[in-house]
C-alpha positions in Angstrom: -123.3 40.2 -29.1 -121.8 37.2 -27.3 -125.2 35.7 -26.9 -126.0 36.2 -30.5 -122.8 34.5 -31.6 -123.2 31.6 -29.1 -126.9 31.1 -30.1 -125.9 30.9 -33.8 -123.2 28.5 -33.0 -125.5 26.2 -30.8 -128.1 26.1 -33.7 -125.5 25.2 -36.3 -124.2 22.3 -33.9 -127.6 21.0 -33.3 -128.4 21.1 -37.0 -125.2 19.2 -37.9 -125.9 16.6 -35.1 -129.4 16.0 -36.5 -128.3 15.7 -40.1 -125.6 13.2 -39.1 -128.1 10.9 -37.5 -130.3 11.1 -40.6 -127.3 10.2 -42.9 -128.7 12.8 -45.4 -128.6 16.4 -46.2 -126.0 19.1 -46.3 -125.0 21.4 -43.4 -123.4 24.8 -44.0 -122.4 27.6 -41.6 -122.1 31.4 -42.0 -118.8 31.4 -40.2 -115.8 29.2 -39.5 -116.1 25.5 -40.1 -116.9 23.3 -37.1 -115.4 19.9 -35.8 -117.4 17.4 -33.9 -115.6 14.9 -31.4 -117.4 12.1 -29.7 -114.6 10.6 -27.8 -115.0 11.2 -24.1 -118.3 13.0 -24.4 -119.6 15.4 -27.2 -117.4 18.3 -28.2 -118.2 20.7 -30.9 -115.8 23.6 -31.8 -115.1 26.0 -34.6 -111.8 25.5 -36.4 -110.7 29.1 -35.3 -111.3 28.0 -31.7 -113.4 31.1 -31.2 -116.4 28.9 -30.0 -116.6 25.5 -28.5 -119.2 23.4 -26.5 -118.4 20.3 -24.6 -120.9 18.0 -22.8 -119.6 15.4 -20.4 -120.3 14.0 -16.9 -119.4 11.5 -14.2 -121.3 8.9 -12.3 -119.8 7.4 -9.2 -121.6 4.5 -7.4 -120.3 3.6 -4.1 -120.8 0.9 -1.5 -119.3 0.8 1.9 -119.3 -1.6 4.8 -117.7 -0.7 8.1 -117.9 -1.4 11.8 -116.3 -0.4 15.2 -115.7 3.3 15.6 -117.5 4.0 12.3 -120.9 3.0 13.8 -122.4 4.1 17.2 -123.1 0.6 18.5 -120.0 -1.0 16.9 -122.0 -3.4 14.9 -121.6 -3.7 11.1 -123.3 -1.0 8.9 -123.3 -0.3 5.3 -124.2 2.3 2.7 -124.8 2.3 -1.0 -125.3 5.6 -2.7 -124.3 7.8 -5.8 -121.4 9.7 -4.6 -121.5 11.9 -7.6 -123.8 12.2 -10.6 -122.4 15.2 -12.5 -123.6 16.6 -15.7 -120.9 18.9 -17.0 -120.9 21.7 -19.7 -117.8 23.6 -20.7 -116.3 25.5 -23.6 -115.5 28.8 -25.1 -118.3 31.3 -25.0 -116.5 33.7 -27.3 -112.7 33.9 -27.9 -111.1 34.6 -24.6 -114.2 33.8 -22.5 -114.6 30.4 -21.1 -117.4 28.7 -19.1 -118.0 25.7 -16.9 -121.4 24.5 -15.5 -121.4 21.3 -13.4 -124.6 20.2 -11.8 -124.7 17.2 -9.3 -127.9 15.2 -9.3 -126.6 12.9 -6.5 -127.2 15.4 -3.5 -123.7 14.5 -2.0 -122.0 17.7 -3.0 -124.4 19.9 -1.2 -127.6 20.0 0.8 -130.1 20.8 -1.9 -132.6 18.1 -2.2 -133.2 18.4 -5.9 -129.6 18.8 -7.1 -126.7 21.1 -6.7 -124.6 23.4 -8.8 -120.9 22.2 -8.0 -119.6 24.8 -10.3 -120.9 27.6 -12.5 -118.2 29.9 -13.5 -116.8 32.0 -16.3 -113.2 32.8 -17.0 -111.4 35.4 -19.0 -108.0 34.4 -20.6 -107.2 37.6 -22.5 -104.5 38.7 -20.0 -102.3 35.8 -20.6 -100.7 34.2 -18.8 -103.2 35.4 -16.0 -106.7 33.8 -15.9 -109.5 35.7 -14.1 -112.4 33.5 -12.9 -115.7 34.5 -11.5 -118.7 32.5 -10.1 -119.3 29.4 -8.1 -116.3 27.2 -7.8 -114.1 25.6 -5.0 -111.3 27.8 -3.6 -107.8 26.6 -4.5 -106.2 24.8 -1.6 -104.3 21.5 -1.7 -103.0 19.1 -4.3 -105.6 16.4 -3.7 -108.5 19.0 -3.9 -107.1 20.4 -7.1 -107.1 16.8 -8.7 -110.5 15.9 -10.0 -112.4 13.4 -8.0 -112.4 11.2 -11.2 -108.6 10.8 -10.9 -107.7 10.9 -7.2 -106.0 7.6 -6.1 -108.1 6.8 -3.0 -111.9 6.7 -3.2 -112.2 9.7 -0.7 -109.7 12.6 -0.3 -107.4 12.5 2.7 -108.7 13.0 6.3 -106.6 16.2 6.9 -109.0 18.1 4.8 -111.8 17.1 7.3 -110.4 19.1 10.2 -110.9 22.3 8.1 -113.4 21.4 5.5 -114.1 25.1 4.8 -110.7 25.9 3.2 -111.5 24.3 -0.3 -115.3 24.3 -0.4 -117.5 27.1 -1.9 -120.4 26.3 0.5 -123.0 27.7 -1.9 -121.0 31.0 -2.2 -119.5 32.9 -5.1 -116.1 34.0 -5.7 -113.3 35.5 -7.8 -109.9 34.2 -8.5 -106.7 35.1 -10.4 -104.3 32.4 -11.5 -101.4 31.9 -13.7 -98.7 29.4 -15.0 -95.4 31.2 -14.4 -92.2 30.4 -16.4 -93.5 26.8 -17.4 -92.6 25.6 -13.9 -94.8 27.3 -11.4 -98.6 27.8 -10.6 -99.9 30.7 -8.5 -103.5 31.6 -7.5 -105.3 33.9 -5.2 -109.0 34.3 -4.7 -111.8 35.9 -2.5 -115.0 33.9 -1.8 -118.3 35.1 -0.3 -119.7 32.2 1.6 -123.2 31.2 2.3 -123.1 32.6 5.8 -123.7 36.0 7.3 -122.7 38.1 10.3 -125.2 39.8 12.6 -125.6 42.6 10.0 -126.2 40.4 7.2 -122.8 40.8 5.6 -121.7 37.5 4.0 -118.6 35.8 5.4 -115.5 36.5 3.2 -112.7 34.0 2.6 -109.3 34.6 1.1 -107.2 31.8 -0.4 -103.7 31.7 -1.9 -101.8 28.8 -3.4 -98.2 28.6 -4.9 -96.6 25.6 -6.5 -93.1 25.2 -7.9 -92.9 22.2 -10.3 -89.7 22.1 -12.2 -90.7 18.6 -13.5 -94.3 18.6 -14.7 -94.8 15.8 -17.3 -96.5 12.5 -16.8 -94.0 10.1 -15.1 -91.6 12.9 -14.3 -93.0 15.1 -11.6 -91.5 17.2 -8.8 -94.2 19.3 -7.0 -93.8 21.5 -4.0 -96.6 23.8 -2.8 -97.8 26.2 -0.1 -101.3 27.1 0.8 -103.0 29.8 2.9 -106.7 30.4 3.6 -108.4 32.8 6.0 -112.1 33.5 6.8 -113.4 36.4 8.9 -115.9 35.2 11.6 -116.3 38.4 13.5 -120.0 38.5 14.6 -120.7 35.3 12.7 -122.6 32.4 14.4 -120.1 29.9 13.0 -120.1 26.0 13.3 -116.7 25.3 14.9 -117.2 21.6 15.3 -114.7 19.1 13.9 -116.7 16.1 12.6 -114.6 14.0 10.3 -116.0 10.9 8.6 -112.5 9.5 8.6 -112.8 9.0 4.9 -115.7 6.7 5.2 -118.6 8.6 3.5 -121.1 6.0 4.0 -121.5 6.8 7.8 -123.5 9.8 6.7 -124.2 11.3 3.3 -126.3 14.3 2.2 -128.3 12.1 -0.1 -128.8 8.3 -0.7 -128.7 5.3 1.6 -126.1 5.3 4.4 -125.8 3.9 7.9 -128.6 6.1 9.3 -128.8 6.7 12.9 -126.0 4.1 13.5 -123.4 6.0 11.4 -120.9 7.6 13.7 -119.6 11.1 12.6 -118.1 11.9 16.0 -117.4 15.4 17.3 -113.6 15.6 17.9 -113.8 19.1 19.1 -115.2 22.6 18.7 -118.9 23.7 19.2 -121.6 25.5 17.4 -120.7 29.2 18.1 -123.0 32.2 18.4 -122.2 35.6 17.1 -119.2 36.9 18.7 -117.6 33.6 19.8 -114.9 33.6 17.1 -112.8 36.1 15.5 -111.3 34.4 12.6 -110.2 31.0 11.2 -106.9 30.5 9.6 -105.2 27.5 7.8 -101.8 26.8 6.4 -100.9 24.0 4.1 -97.9 22.4 2.4 -97.8 19.9 -0.5 -95.2 17.5 -1.8 -95.3 15.1 -4.7 -92.8 13.1 -7.0 -93.5 10.8 -9.7 -91.0 8.7 -11.8 -92.7 6.4 -14.4 -95.4 4.3 -12.8 -94.4 5.2 -9.3 -95.9 8.3 -7.6 -95.5 9.6 -4.0 -97.3 12.5 -2.5 -98.2 14.1 0.9 -99.8 17.1 2.4 -99.8 18.9 5.8 -102.6 21.2 7.0 -102.6 23.4 10.2 -105.7 25.3 11.3 -106.4 27.8 14.2 -109.9 28.9 15.0 -109.3 32.0 17.1 -111.7 32.9 19.9 -113.1 36.3 20.5 -114.4 35.9 24.0 -112.1 35.7 27.1 -114.2 32.7 28.4 -113.3 30.6 25.1 -110.0 29.1 24.2 -108.7 28.9 20.6 -109.2 25.5 18.7 -106.3 24.1 16.8 -106.3 21.3 14.5 -103.7 19.7 12.2 -103.6 16.8 9.7 -101.3 15.1 7.2 -101.1 12.2 5.0 -98.5 10.3 3.0 -99.3 8.1 0.0 -97.4 5.9 -2.4 -98.9 4.4 -5.6 -97.6 2.1 -8.3 -99.1 1.2 -11.7 -98.5 -2.5 -12.1 -99.1 -2.2 -15.8 -96.5 0.4 -16.4 -98.6 3.5 -17.0 -97.8 7.0 -15.6 -100.2 9.3 -13.9 -100.9 12.4 -15.8 -100.0 15.8 -14.5 -101.2 19.4 -15.4 -99.1 22.4 -14.4 -102.2 24.6 -15.2 -103.9 23.8 -11.8 -100.9 22.1 -10.4 -102.6 18.7 -10.1 -102.5 15.0 -11.1 -104.6 13.8 -13.9 -105.8 10.5 -15.3 -104.0 7.2 -15.9 -104.7 6.2 -19.5 -104.4 2.3 -20.2 -101.9 1.4 -22.8 -103.5 -2.1 -23.1 -107.0 -1.9 -24.2 -107.6 -5.6 -23.2 -106.5 -5.6 -19.6 -106.7 -1.9 -18.8 -104.3 -0.3 -16.2 -103.9 -1.7 -12.6 -102.7 0.5 -9.8 -102.0 -0.3 -6.1 -101.5 2.2 -3.4 -101.1 2.8 0.3 -102.0 5.9 2.3 -101.5 6.9 6.0 -103.5 9.7 7.5 -103.2 11.5 10.8 -105.4 14.1 12.3 -105.3 15.9 15.7 -107.6 18.3 17.5 -106.6 20.4 20.5 -109.7 21.8 22.1 -108.9 23.3 25.6 -112.7 24.3 26.1 -113.2 20.5 26.8 -112.5 20.4 30.6 -114.8 17.5 31.6 -114.8 14.0 30.1 -117.9 12.5 28.6 -118.8 8.9 27.7 -117.3 9.5 24.1 -114.7 12.2 24.5 -111.9 12.4 27.1 -110.0 15.6 28.0 -106.9 16.2 25.9 -106.1 16.1 22.3 -108.3 13.9 20.2 -106.4 12.0 17.4 -107.1 9.6 14.6 -104.8 7.4 12.5 -105.9 5.7 9.3 -104.3 3.0 7.1 -105.7 2.8 3.6 -104.8 0.2 1.1 -106.4 -0.1 -2.3 -106.6 -1.2 -5.9 -107.8 0.7 -8.8 -108.6 -0.9 -12.3 -108.8 1.5 -15.2 -110.7 -0.7 -17.6 -110.5 2.0 -20.2 -110.5 5.8 -20.3 -114.1 5.8 -19.2 -114.6 3.1 -16.6 -112.7 2.8 -13.3 -113.4 0.2 -10.6 -111.9 0.9 -7.2 -111.8 -1.0 -3.9 -110.3 0.4 -0.6 -109.7 -1.2 2.8 -109.6 1.5 5.7 -108.3 0.6 9.2 -108.9 3.4 11.7 -107.8 4.1 15.3 -108.6 7.0 17.5 -107.3 8.4 20.8 -109.3 10.2 23.5 -112.6 9.6 21.5 -114.7 6.6 21.0 -118.2 5.8 19.7 -121.1 5.1 22.1 -120.1 1.6 22.5 -116.6 2.4 23.6 -114.9 1.4 20.3 -111.7 3.3 19.5 -110.9 1.5 16.2 -112.8 0.3 13.1 -112.6 -1.3 9.7 -114.2 -0.3 6.4 -114.3 -1.7 2.9 -115.5 0.8 0.3 -116.0 0.2 -3.5 -116.7 2.4 -6.4 -117.8 1.9 -10.0 -117.0 5.0 -12.1 -118.1 6.2 -15.5 -117.0 9.3 -17.1 -117.8 10.8 -20.5 
């Protein structure tokens, strides 16, 4: 029945679109009237909101130039690539059933050579205020991850996520999640994901996530946001990759697709190792979020702590942590948007269509990896806790609601770890041209 209704709706929408192009003819429907919107993509919906269809997408073209620690020999390398090339389809399939399909043609969100489903999910909203979601989507963990890549302040998300990249990535798996806005001032979610890895019996790795946010102020330019996160995955009898290999927010050192620094890109191993079945028991992470916004000023930060628990007497636990603090200011006076549904920041919409909106920001990132399994120094890794500190300054120009131009300068410094040339610091300039529809 759902497919029948949707097929009829889609046919009606297509007929109307063709007729509109021809500037002739009459379109009628056998149900509710429909409305077509073309601002920010193509959206078609019935007036009773029982069906809708929205086609959109994003294109992010990046270029980075970097040296020092970011390359193996310390000499300057660069990368030019499509960070994301998403085609997005979303809407209401039938009354309380909603869907999202997001396909990435850029190869950077996953390892598939011919493209990648970043999201393919369906949600049921009939148990308001609870929403039930099923399919492929990223687990809910962290403020900056919850915020769309279109509207994060820096070009890349913070380095703290890189010490536990599994916490908010679906890794080609499928999941189920329940979430709700509570009392107009809180967001809660909990979900279970079956990852694309298996134990020795062929049982998929299971991951549990929970997030809770209290936001008594949740309007654009007037935000107070406090959150806690938890994630746990069972690694019993799983041959897990326990390595910590951050890019230090400079994606061009290695990408899943497109041009990068090639063999000279340095994505160093800060700790951990490729485990075999029986090496690890579980992997647990805790996180905290804080954000405040007043008019054009916004401040935010997150902390993440992870423990990879060993399951052999001869192996030590691996512990990692990371945090960042960020301050941003919109010179032209606009406020960052905020959505309590999802507990996340949203877009900056320029008030002046001639000059757009201009935003400046500074972010400090710190990560630490404690791996007591490292008892002998190597040419690139000393014994002890490996650390990295990053300073990022940047400018964003929101030319209009569809086009954004960004430039970031990243200064990095490491401790107990170097590249092959012995460099323990580096610099990077990264730029992005973004178009969304």
